[in-house]
N, C-alpha and C positions, 0 to 999 in steps of 0.2 A: 597558484590556480586559476584556471582562467572564469571571470564573471562573465554574465552573459551583459551585453553593451546595448544600450538605448541608443538610437538616435532620432533626430530631432527631425520634423516634416512643419514643412511650410513655414520656416523662421522659429516655432517654439517647440518646446519640448515634449516628444510624445512618448510613452512610458509603453503604450500600448502593443510596440510590434519592438520584438527584442532577437538579435541573431549572432552566430559567431561565424569565422570562416576559421575552414580543415581543412588541409591534405594529407594523406596518408602514405606512407611508406611500408614496405612489410611489417618492421616491429614496431614504429612507432606512429602515433600520433601528430604534425605538426601545426600547432596552433598560433593564427594573429589577429591580431586586435584588426580588425578593420579599418577603424578610422585613424590609427596611428604609424600603419606600415610597421611596427616592429614585433618584431620576435620572439614567442617564448615558445622554448622547446620541453614537451612534455613526454616520456616514454610511460605509456601507460601498460599494465599488465596486462594477462586472462584473465579475466575473472568470469568466467563465462561457465564454469564448473562452481561455482558458489554455493553452495546450499542453500534451499529456501529462494534462492534467486527468482527464481519465476515463480511462485505462492509472490512475493512480495508485490512483481509487476503488475499480476494479473489485479490482485486487489487492492492495488491503485493507483489504475484505471475504470477496475469494474468500479469504483465506489463516485466514479459521475458517469458512469457507461447509461443511466436514465436522464442526466443532467439536459434541463430542456436546452441548452447551446446545442444538444448531440441531436435533441429530437428530428426523425425525418433523416436523419444520414446513413441510414442502411441503404444497401442495394437492391431491397428488392423492387424487380420489376414487372408494371402490369400488364403481361400477358394479354394482348387482347384476342388472342386463337383465330382471329379473321383472316380466310386466304389469302393469301401476295394478291397482288394485281396481274401478277405475270400470269397466272392463273385461273383465274377469274373465269374462260370459256372453256377450260378441259374438264369436262364432266362424264358421268357412264359409267359401265358398267366393265369387266375384262373383254366380254364382246364385242363392244365395241370398238376398241380400240386395238385389238388383236388383228383384226379382219383379215387374215392373210398378209399383210402389208409389214409387219417390225422386222426389224431388225434381227436375227438370230444372233447372240454370242453367249460367251460361255460363262461369261463373268461382266456386269455391269458395276462400277465404282463409283458411287457420289460421291462426288467431292475431291478436287484436285490440292488439295493441304498437304499440310508433309506424309500426313499417315497416309492419304489413298496415294499420292506417287509410290512414296514407299511398298503397299502392297502391289502396284501395279508394276513395281520391278522385281518382286520376287516373282508375281506371275510369269511375268517374261523369262525371269534368268530358267524355268520351268519348263520354256515352249508351249506355255498355255498363250496361244499368238491373238486369238479371239477375244479381245475383249475391251473394253471402253471408260475411260473415265467423263463424267459427265461435270462441269461444273458450270458454277451459276452464274459465276463474275466473269470481267473481259478479260484474267488474267489467274495464273497458277497461284500458289501462296499458302490460298486461306488469310490466317491470322499472323503471318509471318510475312510480311512485307519493308520491301526498303526504299524512299526517297531518292531520284538520282537527278543529279541539275548534269546537263553536260558530257554527259556518262559517267561521273562523281559519284559513290554513294554517299550521300548528306546525310540523310538521316536516317535513322533505323526510325520505323512508326509501330511495329512490335517490340516484343522482348529481345534483345539485343545483344547475346547472351546464348552461349552454349546449355549451360542449366537454369532456364530463367526465371527460379523465383528458389529463396531459399528460405523451407518452411518450419526450419530446425528450429526450434521452443530455446531451448537455453541457448545458443548462439546469438540469438534474438533478444534476448533479455540481456544477453551482455552487453552486446552493441548500447542496447540502452543504457544499462550502468556508466559505461564507458562515456558515454555524452553525458550524464548526471555528474561526475565525478568530475569532469573538466568543468563543468558548471558551477559545480559547487550547490546541486540543489539536490541530491540524495535527502531523504526524508522529509524533503517540503510539502506540503500536502494545497498546490496551485492546482486554479483551472489550466494555466495557460501550457502547464508542466503535461499535466493531463493529456488535454487536447495532443500538443506535443506527439506522446507516446503513441497515445491514438490513432492520429495519421497516418504515421511513421509505420505500426504496423497494417496500419492496411496498405501502403505504400509497399511494403514489400510481400504481403498476401497475395495483393490484386485485386483486391475488393474492398467494398464501401464499412464494413463495418467485421472487421475481425473477431468481435465476440460472436459470430454467429456461426462460427467455423464448426462444426466436431471436432474435439482436442482426440476422438479416436480416431477419424480418419487423418486430422495433422500429425500424428503418432506416427503413421505407418509411412508418412512420405520418409526418402532415401536421400539425402544429402551428400550431393558428387563432389564439391568443392566449392572453388569460387568459380565466380562467373568471369567473361571474355568475353570481347568484343572479336566481332569477325572481320581481318583486317582487310579486306577486301569488299564489305559489304554482307549482310545477312541472306542477300540474294545467291549469291555464291550457291549456297546451300539445294537451294531449287534449280540451279542452272548444272548442278553434279546429278539430280536427281532425274531431271529430265534429259538426259543426256543419252543416247540409245533408244529411248523411246518413239517407237514409227511415228512419222506425224496422227497419222489419223488417228491414235488410240485416244490422246487429249482434245477432248469436244469441249469448248469455253462460250462462255453467253446461252448456257444449257440448263436452266433451272429447271430443277424436276418436280412437276406438282402431281404426278399420282404412283405409288408401288402397288401392283394389286399382286399379292404374293402370297393366295388360297382360294383357286380357283379348283373346282372338282373337277375337273376335267383335263389339269394338265400339271406338272409335278413342275413348270418353269413358272419364272417372276414378270411378269410385264410392267418394263416403266415408261412414263410419258413424260416428255419438256412440255417445256411453255410452249415451244413453237411444232409441238405436234410429233416430233420425231417419238417412234415406239421401238425397243428393245424388248425382246424374248431374249431370257438369261436363265442359266440354271443356280444360278446366285447372286445377289443382290450384296455388294459393301456396300453401309451408308457409315461417313464420316464426316458428316455435317456437324454443328456447333451443337451441345448438349443443350444451351437457348435456343437455338433454331429448333432442335426437333421439340423442346417443351413448348414452343411456340405454332408448328405446324405440323405433327405429327398427325393431327384429327385430321389434319384434308387430305395428308398425302397418305395413306397407308389404306387400303382397302383389302382386306377388312381393319378393323380398328385395330392397335396392338394393342397384346395381350393384355388384360388387369394388372397385372404383377407388373410387367416390364412399364407401364402408367408413374403404378407408384412411386417405384425405383423414379423415375424421371423427376418427377415430384420433390425428392430426398435432395436433391443436388442443385449449384444455382452457380451461374459465371460470372466471375465478377467481371464490373466496371472501371475501365483503368484509361486514360489518355494521357497521350505526350503534348503539349502544349513548347514549341521551339521558335525562337525569335534571336535574326544573327544580325552580324555587324561585319563589315572588308576586313575589321582586324579588330582585336583585342581594347578596349579602351579603361579598363580596369586595374591592368597590369600584367605584367608578365606572368603571374601565375595563374591556373586555371581558379576561377571562382566559385565557392560552394557557401552559399548562405543558408541557416537553419533558423526557422522564424519559430518564436513565441509568441503568441497570440494572449494578450493579456483580456482584453475585451474587443467588442466586434463594433466598431464605430468607422465600417465602410460605406464611403458613396451608394446611394440604392442601386439594386442592381447587381453591385458587385459582392453581395453575398457568399459566392465562392470562393471568392480567393482564400476565405481561412480555411479553405482544403488544403492550401499551401503552404507545407512548410520547409520545403525546399529548395531551392535554385542554384542551381550548378552546372558546371561549363560542359559540353560536351566531346564524348574523347574522341580524340582525332577531330572536330570540329572544334576545335577550342575559343573560335571567334563566336562560337553556337549557346545559347545557353538554353536549359532545358524545366519546366514545369512537371510536375505529374500528379494528375487529379483523380480521385477514383469515388465510385460511390454516387449522389446526388448531385455533389459538387459539379461531376465530372457530366452526368447526362445535363443537367444543367448547362453547363458549359457549351456543349456539343449544339445547344440550341437557339443559340447567341449567334447574331452575323460574325463574318472572322472579323469583320472591322473594329467591332466591340469588344470583342475577345483581347484582340492588339490592342487596343487603348488600355482594357484593363488590366494588362499583363505590364505596359510600361508605366503605368501608375504604381503597381504595387513597387516595381523595382526602382523609380523616381523616390517612393515614399521611403524604403529599406534604406537604401543609401544616401536620402538627403543631399541627391543632385539632381541634375536636368543627366535625363538620358537622350544618348545620341539619337535621330532617325536610325531605325535599323532598314538594313535592306535585305531580311529574308524575315518570313515569320509563316508559320503551318502549325496546323492542329490536327491531331486524329479525330474521328468520328467512331468510335467504335461500338459505341450502343445503335447508333442509326444506322449501320448496317443490317442491311436486312437476312445476310444468308450466317450476318457471325450474333450480334444482341448481345457485344459482350469484348473481352479482350483476353486473355492468353490463359488465364487460371480459374477451374473449376473450384468448389469446395462442396462436403457432403456437409448440412446444415443439422445444426443440435438435434433440432426437430427432425429431421431427415435418417438421423442416428436413431432415435427414439423408435420412429416411425419402423426400424429394424432394417436398413438400408448398411447393412458389417463390412461389405464388398464392396469395390466397383468391380468386379467381378460380374457381378449381378446386371450389373450395365453392356457386358460384352455378352451375356447370352445370346447365344441364335434361334433365330426363330426358325419352328417346325410347320412345315403347312399338315394338314388334316391326314395326311399320309405318311406323315411322321418323315419327311425329307426338308433336308436343311437345305433354309432359301435365302435368308434374311440373315448377317452378320455386323456387328458394328466394330470400329474403329475409330480414335482417335484420344487427344489426353485424359479426359474426362471415363477412359475406359479404361484407364493404369492405378493400381492399385497404390505404388510407390514414388509414379516418378508424375505427379497430373501436374498439371499447369508449367509445361516444359516441352520444347521441341525434342528433345531425342525420348521422353514418352511417346510421343506423339509417334514417333518412328519405329518404337518398338511396338505397337499395337500395330502398325500394318504390318510390320513383319510378322507376327504373332497371324494375324489373317489371313495376310497371305499364305503362310503354313497350311492354317487349317485350310482355307480353298483348295489347294493341291492338296493332299489330303483326302476331301470330299473327290472329288473329282476323279483319282487316281480309286478310287474305292467304288465310282458310280453312285456315291448317295447326293 
């Protein structure tokens, strides 16, 4: 049985950082003591269905949920609710912007992410051609993003798997128990262990404090199996979704500033962009992230959204998770992929580096094995976003040097994502219903997909995106499914003349 190994730092024994290296095959885990290079092989049986395991895990972590080391570790966002600077000059009522010059279309899709592009394809496949997709950013994809260098897919900046996240509690608990057994730490009550489990669960769920997630919402998640890397880059999915779309359909760099959805004189919806372009549509499909809606809905929608929908929005939160990646021309740590799991015994970090305590795993990137990746969530992630890029790079190299107790070669590549700072995302890939949201009455995410009807009873505003899917939230396939759902709904409405 492998015990966690302590490594010296700066010539002295430092027991504050402990880690082990682990590689996996389908049937067993191959565990290597990183300081010796000798292999110990241990087959781990599937213990994910052991009775009482989840209860044990929750009690173990919950015991320290309000520990002073974790104070302020939730990912509650301070939503300022100020209009974005792009929209400061967009004001006035429906009549001011309509004025007879608006582009008349059947459907406006707000957002060219996976949900929006999928809906557009559905509409076009049913010969509904007078549509427009308005995208605020200079590129399509939303929270699906691949960084390419020299035409090569180097880094997946979003979640690089078909099923973006696994929220199945039992399997996660089994994963943790495997780690604990390998370390001989089952039953131990240590701050380092609890912190490791806590941060690992945050990484798995894509948010800063998994204890705030509604168990009811989490239990509805349907696990479709293992996650896989897209061979030629995740943006190949975007290439597929945009193939066949007429060039005029998707309009980039066009933030939507106003949606006038209940004018007494017409059943149409008026959409105004930051550039002053106007579109008069029979239906508007909004696919913006739930965090963007929470922050900006009061400024975008005229009149205001119904109280019931505004309440439902407050019940959901979008997690903040970022990737930090550092690479070299070749692997300097050996032939095998590197995977380091870190136990923090105490927080003796230099000033300004406290965010590193949110890092509990450093691993090689699949198909880019000379690149190492850190995954950071919650407040640690948001703090990291505000630091200068050069400072984050320095911090990461410090951590690597300390954990491995050796000098680190000068990297040739460095990149970090900043999803919370993106005004059109304000978070990363996975939303969740909070415990308070469940108590407030949000039992189904379908409440977030309920269309808006104007005063004449006409369905005018519809919703799509991962946050509106009951069982596959936080996934790309879930977002695509909502695009299909709403695209078909709009087709039916148009055929019925409603």
